[in-house]
N, C-alpha and C positions, 0 to 999 in steps of 0.2 A: 504494500500499499504506500502511495506517495504522500509526502508531507503536504499540508495545506498551503504552505508558502511556495511550494514548487508548482502547484496547480494554478493559483492565482498569480499572474505576473504583475499586472498593474492596472489601476482604474483608467478608463478612457474618459477624458473631459473635453467634449466638444459642444457646440451649440445645440445639436440634436440631443445628445445625452443629457445635458442639463435640463432641457425641456421634458425629457422622460421622467426626471426626478419628481415632477408634480404628480405623476401617476404611481409613484413609489417604486419606480424601476431604476436600477443602476447598471452601468455597462462596465465590463472588465475584459482585459486581454488575458486569455488563459492558455494553458499548455495545449498543443495540438492533439496530444493523446488523451486528454481528459474527457470524461463523459459527463452527462448531466447530473448523475448521482454524486460523483466525486466533486463536482463544482458546488452543488448544494451543500454538501457536508463541509467543504472548505470555507465557504462564506459563513455558515453558521458557527464554525469553530473560531474563525479569525475575528469576526465582528460581533459575535454573541447576539444574533438576530434570528428570526424564523423566516425561512424562505418558502414562498408558496408556489413559485413557478420559475423554471429556467429555460431560456431559449438560446440555442447556440447556432453559429454560422461560421463557415470557413471563408476567409478572405484570401483571394489569390494575390500573389505578389505581382508587382508591375515591372514591365521591361524598362531598363534604364541604360543610358549610353554615357560613356566617358570617352569622348573623342571617337576613335575607331573601334573601341572595345565595347561590346554589348553584354549585358548581364541581366539579372532579375533579382528583385528583392525577395525576401523570404515570404512564404505563405504563413498565415497565422490564423488563430481562432478567436472569435469574439463571443462573449456570453452576456445576455441581458437577463438580469436577475430581478424578479418581482418579489417584494417582501410583503408579509401580512400587514394588515392595517394596524397602525400604531407604532410599528418598528421603523427606524431610520438608521442610516450609517453616518457616524459623526464626521468623518473626514470630508464629506461633501457639503457640510452645513455652511462653510464660509463662502460658498459660491453664490 
């Protein structure tokens, strides 16, 4: 079993993710190999909240060029976590 800090990489703070906070939804970048159950348990362990729903999506990397060399950024996984009514995550409160 993976540690909770290895599953949740970082929160994603964008204009769209901040607007989702009004619906009690928070967006995180997570490990590519993590499933919804592991993400739910990790969020509950780290932030001491109750999760009601987890939605995940894979984001494909973009093609990038540096002069004549061409490469691709890494693929990554995003999770939108909905909390039960009354719970909230403290680190987002300053936004």
